[in-house]
Every structure is written in structure tokens, then in C-alpha cells.
mmJSON file of the N, C-alpha and C atoms, coordinates in Angstrom:
{"data_MODEL":{"atom_site":{
"group_PDB":["ATOM","ATOM","ATOM","ATOM","ATOM","ATOM","ATOM","ATOM","ATOM","ATOM","ATOM","ATOM","ATOM","ATOM","ATOM","ATOM","ATOM","ATOM","ATOM","ATOM","ATOM","ATOM","ATOM","ATOM","ATOM","ATOM","ATOM","ATOM","ATOM","ATOM","ATOM","ATOM","ATOM","ATOM","ATOM","ATOM","ATOM","ATOM","ATOM","ATOM","ATOM","ATOM","ATOM","ATOM","ATOM","ATOM","ATOM","ATOM","ATOM","ATOM","ATOM","ATOM","ATOM","ATOM","ATOM","ATOM","ATOM","ATOM","ATOM","ATOM","ATOM","ATOM","ATOM","ATOM","ATOM","ATOM","ATOM","ATOM","ATOM","ATOM","ATOM","ATOM","ATOM","ATOM","ATOM","ATOM","ATOM","ATOM","ATOM","ATOM","ATOM","ATOM","ATOM","ATOM","ATOM","ATOM","ATOM","ATOM","ATOM","ATOM","ATOM","ATOM","ATOM","ATOM","ATOM","ATOM","ATOM","ATOM","ATOM","ATOM","ATOM","ATOM","ATOM","ATOM","ATOM","ATOM","ATOM","ATOM","ATOM","ATOM","ATOM","ATOM","ATOM","ATOM","ATOM","ATOM","ATOM","ATOM","ATOM","ATOM","ATOM","ATOM","ATOM","ATOM","ATOM","ATOM","ATOM","ATOM","ATOM","ATOM","ATOM","ATOM","ATOM","ATOM","ATOM","ATOM","ATOM","ATOM","ATOM","ATOM","ATOM","ATOM","ATOM","ATOM","ATOM","ATOM","ATOM","ATOM","ATOM","ATOM","ATOM","ATOM","ATOM","ATOM","ATOM","ATOM","ATOM","ATOM","ATOM","ATOM","ATOM","ATOM","ATOM","ATOM","ATOM","ATOM","ATOM","ATOM","ATOM","ATOM","ATOM","ATOM","ATOM","ATOM","ATOM","ATOM","ATOM","ATOM","ATOM","ATOM","ATOM","ATOM","ATOM","ATOM","ATOM","ATOM","ATOM","ATOM","ATOM","ATOM","ATOM","ATOM","ATOM","ATOM","ATOM","ATOM","ATOM","ATOM","ATOM","ATOM","ATOM","ATOM","ATOM","ATOM","ATOM","ATOM","ATOM","ATOM","ATOM","ATOM","ATOM","ATOM","ATOM","ATOM","ATOM","ATOM","ATOM","ATOM","ATOM","ATOM","ATOM","ATOM","ATOM","ATOM","ATOM","ATOM","ATOM","ATOM"],
"id":[1,2,3,4,5,6,7,8,9,10,11,12,13,14,15,16,17,18,19,20,21,22,23,24,25,26,27,28,29,30,31,32,33,34,35,36,37,38,39,40,41,42,43,44,45,46,47,48,49,50,51,52,53,54,55,56,57,58,59,60,61,62,63,64,65,66,67,68,69,70,71,72,73,74,75,76,77,78,79,80,81,82,83,84,85,86,87,88,89,90,91,92,93,94,95,96,97,98,99,100,101,102,103,104,105,106,107,108,109,110,111,112,113,114,115,116,117,118,119,120,121,122,123,124,125,126,127,128,129,130,131,132,133,134,135,136,137,138,139,140,141,142,143,144,145,146,147,148,149,150,151,152,153,154,155,156,157,158,159,160,161,162,163,164,165,166,167,168,169,170,171,172,173,174,175,176,177,178,179,180,181,182,183,184,185,186,187,188,189,190,191,192,193,194,195,196,197,198,199,200,201,202,203,204,205,206,207,208,209,210,211,212,213,214,215,216,217,218,219,220,221,222,223,224,225,226,227,228],
"type_symbol":["N","C","C","N","C","C","N","C","C","N","C","C","N","C","C","N","C","C","N","C","C","N","C","C","N","C","C","N","C","C","N","C","C","N","C","C","N","C","C","N","C","C","N","C","C","N","C","C","N","C","C","N","C","C","N","C","C","N","C","C","N","C","C","N","C","C","N","C","C","N","C","C","N","C","C","N","C","C","N","C","C","N","C","C","N","C","C","N","C","C","N","C","C","N","C","C","N","C","C","N","C","C","N","C","C","N","C","C","N","C","C","N","C","C","N","C","C","N","C","C","N","C","C","N","C","C","N","C","C","N","C","C","N","C","C","N","C","C","N","C","C","N","C","C","N","C","C","N","C","C","N","C","C","N","C","C","N","C","C","N","C","C","N","C","C","N","C","C","N","C","C","N","C","C","N","C","C","N","C","C","N","C","C","N","C","C","N","C","C","N","C","C","N","C","C","N","C","C","N","C","C","N","C","C","N","C","C","N","C","C","N","C","C","N","C","C","N","C","C","N","C","C","N","C","C","N","C","C"],
"label_atom_id":["N","CA","C","N","CA","C","N","CA","C","N","CA","C","N","CA","C","N","CA","C","N","CA","C","N","CA","C","N","CA","C","N","CA","C","N","CA","C","N","CA","C","N","CA","C","N","CA","C","N","CA","C","N","CA","C","N","CA","C","N","CA","C","N","CA","C","N","CA","C","N","CA","C","N","CA","C","N","CA","C","N","CA","C","N","CA","C","N","CA","C","N","CA","C","N","CA","C","N","CA","C","N","CA","C","N","CA","C","N","CA","C","N","CA","C","N","CA","C","N","CA","C","N","CA","C","N","CA","C","N","CA","C","N","CA","C","N","CA","C","N","CA","C","N","CA","C","N","CA","C","N","CA","C","N","CA","C","N","CA","C","N","CA","C","N","CA","C","N","CA","C","N","CA","C","N","CA","C","N","CA","C","N","CA","C","N","CA","C","N","CA","C","N","CA","C","N","CA","C","N","CA","C","N","CA","C","N","CA","C","N","CA","C","N","CA","C","N","CA","C","N","CA","C","N","CA","C","N","CA","C","N","CA","C","N","CA","C","N","CA","C","N","CA","C","N","CA","C","N","CA","C","N","CA","C","N","CA","C","N","CA","C","N","CA","C"],
"label_alt_id":[null,null,null,null,null,null,null,null,null,null,null,null,null,null,null,null,null,null,null,null,null,null,null,null,null,null,null,null,null,null,null,null,null,null,null,null,null,null,null,null,null,null,null,null,null,null,null,null,null,null,null,null,null,null,null,null,null,null,null,null,null,null,null,null,null,null,null,null,null,null,null,null,null,null,null,null,null,null,null,null,null,null,null,null,null,null,null,null,null,null,null,null,null,null,null,null,null,null,null,null,null,null,null,null,null,null,null,null,null,null,null,null,null,null,null,null,null,null,null,null,null,null,null,null,null,null,null,null,null,null,null,null,null,null,null,null,null,null,null,null,null,null,null,null,null,null,null,null,null,null,null,null,null,null,null,null,null,null,null,null,null,null,null,null,null,null,null,null,null,null,null,null,null,null,null,null,null,null,null,null,null,null,null,null,null,null,null,null,null,null,null,null,null,null,null,null,null,null,null,null,null,null,null,null,null,null,null,null,null,null,null,null,null,null,null,null,null,null,null,null,null,null,null,null,null,null,null,null],
"label_comp_id":["UNK","UNK","UNK","UNK","UNK","UNK","UNK","UNK","UNK","UNK","UNK","UNK","UNK","UNK","UNK","UNK","UNK","UNK","UNK","UNK","UNK","UNK","UNK","UNK","UNK","UNK","UNK","UNK","UNK","UNK","UNK","UNK","UNK","UNK","UNK","UNK","UNK","UNK","UNK","UNK","UNK","UNK","UNK","UNK","UNK","UNK","UNK","UNK","UNK","UNK","UNK","UNK","UNK","UNK","UNK","UNK","UNK","UNK","UNK","UNK","UNK","UNK","UNK","UNK","UNK","UNK","UNK","UNK","UNK","UNK","UNK","UNK","UNK","UNK","UNK","UNK","UNK","UNK","UNK","UNK","UNK","UNK","UNK","UNK","UNK","UNK","UNK","UNK","UNK","UNK","UNK","UNK","UNK","UNK","UNK","UNK","UNK","UNK","UNK","UNK","UNK","UNK","UNK","UNK","UNK","UNK","UNK","UNK","UNK","UNK","UNK","UNK","UNK","UNK","UNK","UNK","UNK","UNK","UNK","UNK","UNK","UNK","UNK","UNK","UNK","UNK","UNK","UNK","UNK","UNK","UNK","UNK","UNK","UNK","UNK","UNK","UNK","UNK","UNK","UNK","UNK","UNK","UNK","UNK","UNK","UNK","UNK","UNK","UNK","UNK","UNK","UNK","UNK","UNK","UNK","UNK","UNK","UNK","UNK","UNK","UNK","UNK","UNK","UNK","UNK","UNK","UNK","UNK","UNK","UNK","UNK","UNK","UNK","UNK","UNK","UNK","UNK","UNK","UNK","UNK","UNK","UNK","UNK","UNK","UNK","UNK","UNK","UNK","UNK","UNK","UNK","UNK","UNK","UNK","UNK","UNK","UNK","UNK","UNK","UNK","UNK","UNK","UNK","UNK","UNK","UNK","UNK","UNK","UNK","UNK","UNK","UNK","UNK","UNK","UNK","UNK","UNK","UNK","UNK","UNK","UNK","UNK","UNK","UNK","UNK","UNK","UNK","UNK"],
"label_asym_id":["A","A","A","A","A","A","A","A","A","A","A","A","A","A","A","A","A","A","A","A","A","A","A","A","A","A","A","A","A","A","A","A","A","A","A","A","A","A","A","A","A","A","A","A","A","A","A","A","A","A","A","A","A","A","A","A","A","A","A","A","A","A","A","A","A","A","A","A","A","A","A","A","A","A","A","A","A","A","A","A","A","A","A","A","A","A","A","A","A","A","A","A","A","A","A","A","A","A","A","A","A","A","A","A","A","A","A","A","A","A","A","A","A","A","A","A","A","A","A","A","A","A","A","A","A","A","A","A","A","A","A","A","A","A","A","A","A","A","A","A","A","A","A","A","A","A","A","A","A","A","A","A","A","A","A","A","A","A","A","A","A","A","A","A","A","A","A","A","A","A","A","A","A","A","A","A","A","A","A","A","A","A","A","A","A","A","A","A","A","A","A","A","A","A","A","A","A","A","A","A","A","A","A","A","A","A","A","A","A","A","A","A","A","A","A","A","A","A","A","A","A","A","A","A","A","A","A","A"],
"label_entity_id":["1","1","1","1","1","1","1","1","1","1","1","1","1","1","1","1","1","1","1","1","1","1","1","1","1","1","1","1","1","1","1","1","1","1","1","1","1","1","1","1","1","1","1","1","1","1","1","1","1","1","1","1","1","1","1","1","1","1","1","1","1","1","1","1","1","1","1","1","1","1","1","1","1","1","1","1","1","1","1","1","1","1","1","1","1","1","1","1","1","1","1","1","1","1","1","1","1","1","1","1","1","1","1","1","1","1","1","1","1","1","1","1","1","1","1","1","1","1","1","1","1","1","1","1","1","1","1","1","1","1","1","1","1","1","1","1","1","1","1","1","1","1","1","1","1","1","1","1","1","1","1","1","1","1","1","1","1","1","1","1","1","1","1","1","1","1","1","1","1","1","1","1","1","1","1","1","1","1","1","1","1","1","1","1","1","1","1","1","1","1","1","1","1","1","1","1","1","1","1","1","1","1","1","1","1","1","1","1","1","1","1","1","1","1","1","1","1","1","1","1","1","1","1","1","1","1","1","1"],
"label_seq_id":[1,1,1,2,2,2,3,3,3,4,4,4,5,5,5,6,6,6,7,7,7,8,8,8,9,9,9,10,10,10,11,11,11,12,12,12,13,13,13,14,14,14,15,15,15,16,16,16,17,17,17,18,18,18,19,19,19,20,20,20,21,21,21,22,22,22,23,23,23,24,24,24,25,25,25,26,26,26,27,27,27,28,28,28,29,29,29,30,30,30,31,31,31,32,32,32,33,33,33,34,34,34,35,35,35,36,36,36,37,37,37,38,38,38,39,39,39,40,40,40,41,41,41,42,42,42,43,43,43,44,44,44,45,45,45,46,46,46,47,47,47,48,48,48,49,49,49,50,50,50,51,51,51,52,52,52,53,53,53,54,54,54,55,55,55,56,56,56,57,57,57,58,58,58,59,59,59,60,60,60,61,61,61,62,62,62,63,63,63,64,64,64,65,65,65,66,66,66,67,67,67,68,68,68,69,69,69,70,70,70,71,71,71,72,72,72,73,73,73,74,74,74,75,75,75,76,76,76],
"pdbx_PDB_ins_code":[null,null,null,null,null,null,null,null,null,null,null,null,null,null,null,null,null,null,null,null,null,null,null,null,null,null,null,null,null,null,null,null,null,null,null,null,null,null,null,null,null,null,null,null,null,null,null,null,null,null,null,null,null,null,null,null,null,null,null,null,null,null,null,null,null,null,null,null,null,null,null,null,null,null,null,null,null,null,null,null,null,null,null,null,null,null,null,null,null,null,null,null,null,null,null,null,null,null,null,null,null,null,null,null,null,null,null,null,null,null,null,null,null,null,null,null,null,null,null,null,null,null,null,null,null,null,null,null,null,null,null,null,null,null,null,null,null,null,null,null,null,null,null,null,null,null,null,null,null,null,null,null,null,null,null,null,null,null,null,null,null,null,null,null,null,null,null,null,null,null,null,null,null,null,null,null,null,null,null,null,null,null,null,null,null,null,null,null,null,null,null,null,null,null,null,null,null,null,null,null,null,null,null,null,null,null,null,null,null,null,null,null,null,null,null,null,null,null,null,null,null,null,null,null,null,null,null,null],
"Cartn_x":[17.182,16.439,16.364,17.056,17.065,18.122,19.221,20.03,19.261,18.23,17.074,16.221,16.432,15.285,16.333,17.739,18.111,17.594,18.105,17.813,17.935,19.176,19.227,18.465,18.2,17.119,15.786,15.377,14.177,13.544,14.386,14.335,14.324,14.453,14.055,12.919,12.592,11.006,10.166,10.527,9.539,9.355,10.721,10.8,9.822,10.271,9.558,7.489,7.236,5.714,5.242,5.456,5.505,4.923,6.504,5.897,4.956,4.788,3.8,2.756,2.15,0.682,-0.096,0.235,-0.693,-0.925,0.722,0.104,-0.719,-0.471,-1.495,-2.771,-2.837,-4.632,-5.216,-4.489,-5.252,-5.122,-4.909,-4.111,-5.941,-5.628,-7.134,-8.565,-8.211,-9.598,-10.04,-8.843,-9.451,-9.735,-9.462,-9.442,-11.064,-10.905,-12.741,-13.815,-12.941,-14.15,-14.469,-13.664,-13.871,-14.523,-14.764,-14.821,-14.122,-12.679,-11.876,-11.444,-11.809,-11.458,-10.315,-9.989,-8.704,-7.931,-7.185,-6.446,-6.47,-7.978,-7.489,-7.031,-7.482,-6.477,-5.166,-4.452,-3.463,-2.302,-3.658,-2.839,-2.385,-3.589,-3.197,-2.285,-2.685,-1.352,-0.022,0.556,1.78,2.44,3.102,3.789,4.933,5.396,6.868,6.902,6.889,7.171,6.659,5.535,4.394,4.07,5.032,5.576,4.122,3.807,2.655,1.612,1.23,0.024,0.018,1.428,1.813,1.324,1.557,0.998,-0.209,-1.099,-1.774,-2.883,-2.902,-2.952,-2.874,-1.954,-1.267,-1.501,-1.595,-1.715,-2.779,-3.812,-4.779,-5.867,-5.568,-6.884,-7.416,-6.607,-7.094,-7.482,-7.172,-7.953,-9.335,-10.415,-11.472,-11.802,-12.81,-12.555,-12.126,-12.545,-12.601,-10.751,-10.479,-9.498,-8.002,-8.469,-7.83,-7.988,-8.789,-9.852,-8.602,-8.727,-8.13,-6.833,-6.101,-4.358,-4.188,-5.167,-4.586,-5.172,-6.112,-6.201,-5.114,-4.82,-3.509,-2.156,-1.704,-0.691,-1.116,-2.172,-2.009,-2.123],
"Cartn_y":[-22.514,-21.936,-21.877,-22.587,-22.942,-21.075,-20.808,-20.033,-18.316,-18.568,-17.492,-17.224,-18.439,-17.962,-17.802,-17.949,-17.449,-16.026,-16.054,-14.79,-13.561,-13.249,-11.733,-11.305,-12.294,-12.441,-12.225,-13.058,-13.207,-11.712,-10.843,-9.254,-8.63,-8.494,-8.398,-8.392,-9.815,-9.747,-9.484,-9.683,-8.972,-7.369,-6.524,-5.242,-4.99,-6.173,-5.396,-5.676,-6.668,-7.123,-5.987,-5.428,-4.583,-3.053,-2.8,-1.56,-1.641,-2.972,-3.21,-3.533,-3.781,-4.121,-3.021,-2.679,-0.616,-0.262,-0.05,0.675,0.041,-1.492,-2.538,-2.599,-2.108,-2.411,-1.255,0.474,1.253,1.962,1.297,1.173,0.179,-0.547,-1.082,-0.924,-0.756,-0.175,1.151,2.216,3.096,2.765,2.481,1.764,0.958,0.306,-0.15,0.515,1.355,2.949,3.298,3.944,4.714,4.435,2.673,1.863,1.557,1.872,1.956,0.193,-0.344,-1.735,-1.954,-1.003,-1.559,-1.153,-0.116,-0.007,-0.951,-1.323,-2.748,-3.583,-4.618,-5.363,-4.667,-3.94,-3.531,-3.845,-3.107,-3.284,-4.533,-5.314,-6.241,-7.247,-6.906,-7.699,-7.731,-6.037,-5.631,-6.216,-6.05,-6.582,-5.919,-4.388,-3.203,-2.595,-3.616,-2.518,-1.046,-1.556,-0.762,0.818,0.947,1.908,2.493,1.605,1.645,2.06,1.323,1.138,3.195,3.811,4.541,6.142,5.454,6.89,6.481,5.601,5.219,6.285,6.216,6.987,8.553,8.761,10.475,11.373,10.428,11.253,10.785,9.675,9.466,9.375,9.018,8.888,10.124,10.904,12.561,13.339,12.91,13.657,13.242,13.593,13.121,13.332,11.997,11.819,12.445,13.623,14.611,15.373,15.496,15.376,14.506,13.357,12.015,12.533,12.601,12.42,13.729,14.554,15.817,15.816,15.745,14.752,13.963,12.988,12.331,12.804,13.382,14.479,15.469,16.146,17.177,16.362,15.522,14.319,13.689,14.136,13.114,14.004],
"Cartn_z":[3.729,3.722,6.012,6.886,7.526,7.861,7.674,7.601,7.344,6.57,6.864,8.209,8.838,9.97,11.279,10.861,12.117,13.189,14.446,15.39,14.589,13.485,12.86,12.794,11.427,10.362,10.727,12.178,12.633,13.229,13.872,14.208,12.917,11.982,10.449,9.915,10.123,9.474,10.531,11.809,12.895,12.539,12.376,11.915,10.813,9.749,8.546,8.468,9.057,9.395,10.363,11.192,11.963,11.624,10.42,10.058,8.175,8.282,6.81,7.025,8.452,8.365,8.33,9.084,9.973,8.18,7.41,6.612,5.368,5.316,4.185,4.691,5.778,6.39,5.855,6.172,5.792,5.305,4.045,2.655,1.771,2.771,1.798,2.683,4.073,4.146,3.539,3.343,2.708,1.181,0.647,-0.657,-1.043,-0.134,-0.035,0.405,1.469,2.082,0.877,0.171,-1.179,-2.502,-2.272,-3.426,-5.035,-4.322,-5.437,-5.86,-6.579,-6.627,-6.896,-7.871,-9.016,-7.834,-7.1,-6.274,-5.176,-4.313,-3.893,-4.129,-5.43,-5.689,-6.024,-6.192,-6.664,-4.936,-4.296,-2.95,-2.192,-2.944,-2.077,-2.36,-3.777,-4.553,-4.281,-4.391,-4.725,-3.142,-2.606,-1.46,-1.65,-1.481,-1.712,-0.529,1.086,2.282,1.859,2.086,1.934,1.462,0.275,-0.468,-0.998,-1.843,-2.427,-1.661,-0.439,0.033,0.694,0.768,1.477,0.316,-1.244,-2.023,-2.02,-1.63,-1.909,-1.007,-0.012,1.651,1.342,1.12,0.694,-0.043,-1.393,-2.671,-3.094,-3.416,-4.48,-3.399,-2.157,-1.361,-0.739,-0.8,-0.512,-1.872,-3.141,-3.787,-4.373,-5.125,-5.483,-6.921,-6.922,-8.438,-9.637,-9.514,-10.798,-10.637,-9.592,-9.37,-10.502,-9.992,-10.28,-11.931,-12.505,-13.6,-14.501,-13.995,-14.615,-14.757,-13.758,-13.797,-14.602,-15.12,-16.63,-17.626,-17.474,-18.857,-19.08,-17.959,-18.387,-18.779,-18.547,-19.045,-20.566,-21.351,-22.228,-23.776],
"occupancy":[1.0,1.0,1.0,1.0,1.0,1.0,1.0,1.0,1.0,1.0,1.0,1.0,1.0,1.0,1.0,1.0,1.0,1.0,1.0,1.0,1.0,1.0,1.0,1.0,1.0,1.0,1.0,1.0,1.0,1.0,1.0,1.0,1.0,1.0,1.0,1.0,1.0,1.0,1.0,1.0,1.0,1.0,1.0,1.0,1.0,1.0,1.0,1.0,1.0,1.0,1.0,1.0,1.0,1.0,1.0,1.0,1.0,1.0,1.0,1.0,1.0,1.0,1.0,1.0,1.0,1.0,1.0,1.0,1.0,1.0,1.0,1.0,1.0,1.0,1.0,1.0,1.0,1.0,1.0,1.0,1.0,1.0,1.0,1.0,1.0,1.0,1.0,1.0,1.0,1.0,1.0,1.0,1.0,1.0,1.0,1.0,1.0,1.0,1.0,1.0,1.0,1.0,1.0,1.0,1.0,1.0,1.0,1.0,1.0,1.0,1.0,1.0,1.0,1.0,1.0,1.0,1.0,1.0,1.0,1.0,1.0,1.0,1.0,1.0,1.0,1.0,1.0,1.0,1.0,1.0,1.0,1.0,1.0,1.0,1.0,1.0,1.0,1.0,1.0,1.0,1.0,1.0,1.0,1.0,1.0,1.0,1.0,1.0,1.0,1.0,1.0,1.0,1.0,1.0,1.0,1.0,1.0,1.0,1.0,1.0,1.0,1.0,1.0,1.0,1.0,1.0,1.0,1.0,1.0,1.0,1.0,1.0,1.0,1.0,1.0,1.0,1.0,1.0,1.0,1.0,1.0,1.0,1.0,1.0,1.0,1.0,1.0,1.0,1.0,1.0,1.0,1.0,1.0,1.0,1.0,1.0,1.0,1.0,1.0,1.0,1.0,1.0,1.0,1.0,1.0,1.0,1.0,1.0,1.0,1.0,1.0,1.0,1.0,1.0,1.0,1.0,1.0,1.0,1.0,1.0,1.0,1.0,1.0,1.0,1.0,1.0,1.0,1.0],
"B_iso_or_equiv":[0.0,0.0,0.0,0.0,0.0,0.0,0.0,0.0,0.0,0.0,0.0,0.0,0.0,0.0,0.0,0.0,0.0,0.0,0.0,0.0,0.0,0.0,0.0,0.0,0.0,0.0,0.0,0.0,0.0,0.0,0.0,0.0,0.0,0.0,0.0,0.0,0.0,0.0,0.0,0.0,0.0,0.0,0.0,0.0,0.0,0.0,0.0,0.0,0.0,0.0,0.0,0.0,0.0,0.0,0.0,0.0,0.0,0.0,0.0,0.0,0.0,0.0,0.0,0.0,0.0,0.0,0.0,0.0,0.0,0.0,0.0,0.0,0.0,0.0,0.0,0.0,0.0,0.0,0.0,0.0,0.0,0.0,0.0,0.0,0.0,0.0,0.0,0.0,0.0,0.0,0.0,0.0,0.0,0.0,0.0,0.0,0.0,0.0,0.0,0.0,0.0,0.0,0.0,0.0,0.0,0.0,0.0,0.0,0.0,0.0,0.0,0.0,0.0,0.0,0.0,0.0,0.0,0.0,0.0,0.0,0.0,0.0,0.0,0.0,0.0,0.0,0.0,0.0,0.0,0.0,0.0,0.0,0.0,0.0,0.0,0.0,0.0,0.0,0.0,0.0,0.0,0.0,0.0,0.0,0.0,0.0,0.0,0.0,0.0,0.0,0.0,0.0,0.0,0.0,0.0,0.0,0.0,0.0,0.0,0.0,0.0,0.0,0.0,0.0,0.0,0.0,0.0,0.0,0.0,0.0,0.0,0.0,0.0,0.0,0.0,0.0,0.0,0.0,0.0,0.0,0.0,0.0,0.0,0.0,0.0,0.0,0.0,0.0,0.0,0.0,0.0,0.0,0.0,0.0,0.0,0.0,0.0,0.0,0.0,0.0,0.0,0.0,0.0,0.0,0.0,0.0,0.0,0.0,0.0,0.0,0.0,0.0,0.0,0.0,0.0,0.0,0.0,0.0,0.0,0.0,0.0,0.0,0.0,0.0,0.0,0.0,0.0,0.0],
"pdbx_formal_charge":[null,null,null,null,null,null,null,null,null,null,null,null,null,null,null,null,null,null,null,null,null,null,null,null,null,null,null,null,null,null,null,null,null,null,null,null,null,null,null,null,null,null,null,null,null,null,null,null,null,null,null,null,null,null,null,null,null,null,null,null,null,null,null,null,null,null,null,null,null,null,null,null,null,null,null,null,null,null,null,null,null,null,null,null,null,null,null,null,null,null,null,null,null,null,null,null,null,null,null,null,null,null,null,null,null,null,null,null,null,null,null,null,null,null,null,null,null,null,null,null,null,null,null,null,null,null,null,null,null,null,null,null,null,null,null,null,null,null,null,null,null,null,null,null,null,null,null,null,null,null,null,null,null,null,null,null,null,null,null,null,null,null,null,null,null,null,null,null,null,null,null,null,null,null,null,null,null,null,null,null,null,null,null,null,null,null,null,null,null,null,null,null,null,null,null,null,null,null,null,null,null,null,null,null,null,null,null,null,null,null,null,null,null,null,null,null,null,null,null,null,null,null,null,null,null,null,null,null],
"auth_seq_id":[1,1,1,2,2,2,3,3,3,4,4,4,5,5,5,6,6,6,7,7,7,8,8,8,9,9,9,10,10,10,11,11,11,12,12,12,13,13,13,14,14,14,15,15,15,16,16,16,17,17,17,18,18,18,19,19,19,20,20,20,21,21,21,22,22,22,23,23,23,24,24,24,25,25,25,26,26,26,27,27,27,28,28,28,29,29,29,30,30,30,31,31,31,32,32,32,33,33,33,34,34,34,35,35,35,36,36,36,37,37,37,38,38,38,39,39,39,40,40,40,41,41,41,42,42,42,43,43,43,44,44,44,45,45,45,46,46,46,47,47,47,48,48,48,49,49,49,50,50,50,51,51,51,52,52,52,53,53,53,54,54,54,55,55,55,56,56,56,57,57,57,58,58,58,59,59,59,60,60,60,61,61,61,62,62,62,63,63,63,64,64,64,65,65,65,66,66,66,67,67,67,68,68,68,69,69,69,70,70,70,71,71,71,72,72,72,73,73,73,74,74,74,75,75,75,76,76,76],
"auth_comp_id":["UNK","UNK","UNK","UNK","UNK","UNK","UNK","UNK","UNK","UNK","UNK","UNK","UNK","UNK","UNK","UNK","UNK","UNK","UNK","UNK","UNK","UNK","UNK","UNK","UNK","UNK","UNK","UNK","UNK","UNK","UNK","UNK","UNK","UNK","UNK","UNK","UNK","UNK","UNK","UNK","UNK","UNK","UNK","UNK","UNK","UNK","UNK","UNK","UNK","UNK","UNK","UNK","UNK","UNK","UNK","UNK","UNK","UNK","UNK","UNK","UNK","UNK","UNK","UNK","UNK","UNK","UNK","UNK","UNK","UNK","UNK","UNK","UNK","UNK","UNK","UNK","UNK","UNK","UNK","UNK","UNK","UNK","UNK","UNK","UNK","UNK","UNK","UNK","UNK","UNK","UNK","UNK","UNK","UNK","UNK","UNK","UNK","UNK","UNK","UNK","UNK","UNK","UNK","UNK","UNK","UNK","UNK","UNK","UNK","UNK","UNK","UNK","UNK","UNK","UNK","UNK","UNK","UNK","UNK","UNK","UNK","UNK","UNK","UNK","UNK","UNK","UNK","UNK","UNK","UNK","UNK","UNK","UNK","UNK","UNK","UNK","UNK","UNK","UNK","UNK","UNK","UNK","UNK","UNK","UNK","UNK","UNK","UNK","UNK","UNK","UNK","UNK","UNK","UNK","UNK","UNK","UNK","UNK","UNK","UNK","UNK","UNK","UNK","UNK","UNK","UNK","UNK","UNK","UNK","UNK","UNK","UNK","UNK","UNK","UNK","UNK","UNK","UNK","UNK","UNK","UNK","UNK","UNK","UNK","UNK","UNK","UNK","UNK","UNK","UNK","UNK","UNK","UNK","UNK","UNK","UNK","UNK","UNK","UNK","UNK","UNK","UNK","UNK","UNK","UNK","UNK","UNK","UNK","UNK","UNK","UNK","UNK","UNK","UNK","UNK","UNK","UNK","UNK","UNK","UNK","UNK","UNK","UNK","UNK","UNK","UNK","UNK","UNK"],
"auth_asym_id":["A","A","A","A","A","A","A","A","A","A","A","A","A","A","A","A","A","A","A","A","A","A","A","A","A","A","A","A","A","A","A","A","A","A","A","A","A","A","A","A","A","A","A","A","A","A","A","A","A","A","A","A","A","A","A","A","A","A","A","A","A","A","A","A","A","A","A","A","A","A","A","A","A","A","A","A","A","A","A","A","A","A","A","A","A","A","A","A","A","A","A","A","A","A","A","A","A","A","A","A","A","A","A","A","A","A","A","A","A","A","A","A","A","A","A","A","A","A","A","A","A","A","A","A","A","A","A","A","A","A","A","A","A","A","A","A","A","A","A","A","A","A","A","A","A","A","A","A","A","A","A","A","A","A","A","A","A","A","A","A","A","A","A","A","A","A","A","A","A","A","A","A","A","A","A","A","A","A","A","A","A","A","A","A","A","A","A","A","A","A","A","A","A","A","A","A","A","A","A","A","A","A","A","A","A","A","A","A","A","A","A","A","A","A","A","A","A","A","A","A","A","A","A","A","A","A","A","A"],
"auth_atom_id":["N","CA","C","N","CA","C","N","CA","C","N","CA","C","N","CA","C","N","CA","C","N","CA","C","N","CA","C","N","CA","C","N","CA","C","N","CA","C","N","CA","C","N","CA","C","N","CA","C","N","CA","C","N","CA","C","N","CA","C","N","CA","C","N","CA","C","N","CA","C","N","CA","C","N","CA","C","N","CA","C","N","CA","C","N","CA","C","N","CA","C","N","CA","C","N","CA","C","N","CA","C","N","CA","C","N","CA","C","N","CA","C","N","CA","C","N","CA","C","N","CA","C","N","CA","C","N","CA","C","N","CA","C","N","CA","C","N","CA","C","N","CA","C","N","CA","C","N","CA","C","N","CA","C","N","CA","C","N","CA","C","N","CA","C","N","CA","C","N","CA","C","N","CA","C","N","CA","C","N","CA","C","N","CA","C","N","CA","C","N","CA","C","N","CA","C","N","CA","C","N","CA","C","N","CA","C","N","CA","C","N","CA","C","N","CA","C","N","CA","C","N","CA","C","N","CA","C","N","CA","C","N","CA","C","N","CA","C","N","CA","C","N","CA","C","N","CA","C","N","CA","C","N","CA","C","N","CA","C","N","CA","C","N","CA","C"],
"pdbx_PDB_model_num":[1,1,1,1,1,1,1,1,1,1,1,1,1,1,1,1,1,1,1,1,1,1,1,1,1,1,1,1,1,1,1,1,1,1,1,1,1,1,1,1,1,1,1,1,1,1,1,1,1,1,1,1,1,1,1,1,1,1,1,1,1,1,1,1,1,1,1,1,1,1,1,1,1,1,1,1,1,1,1,1,1,1,1,1,1,1,1,1,1,1,1,1,1,1,1,1,1,1,1,1,1,1,1,1,1,1,1,1,1,1,1,1,1,1,1,1,1,1,1,1,1,1,1,1,1,1,1,1,1,1,1,1,1,1,1,1,1,1,1,1,1,1,1,1,1,1,1,1,1,1,1,1,1,1,1,1,1,1,1,1,1,1,1,1,1,1,1,1,1,1,1,1,1,1,1,1,1,1,1,1,1,1,1,1,1,1,1,1,1,1,1,1,1,1,1,1,1,1,1,1,1,1,1,1,1,1,1,1,1,1,1,1,1,1,1,1,1,1,1,1,1,1,1,1,1,1,1,1]
}}}
């Protein structure tokens, strides 16, 4: 464990935190403001270098609920 926290890896950890926290915060804030409870829970549990957060911000949050439902119906 001690070798994971040496100076070289510490910078990688700091860069990862600086990258993930703003995306995570904005995605959670957007999901709560839009009352998307399922997305809020998914975003708070899954931590994948903000990939899910970025997807939510730029794809899901931009659509209206009707657009989301019509997209699912067309795939069924």
C-alpha cells in the first residue's frame, strides 16, 4: 500500500481528483435539479473517471423526457 502512495503516484491521484470532481458535481447537480432520481443514484455509485457523468451531462440532460421515451420506444 505504501508504494501506491509515493510521489509519482500522488500526482496521478491529484490529477484524477481534479478531473473527476467537477464533472461529478455538475452531473449530480443537474440530475437532482431535473429530478432524475435513478440517474442521481447511478452517478453517485458508479465512478468511472467521469465517463458516465459526461455522458449524462451532454446526452441525457439535454433531452426532454418525451425525447428519451421516444428513443427507447423506437429501439423496442
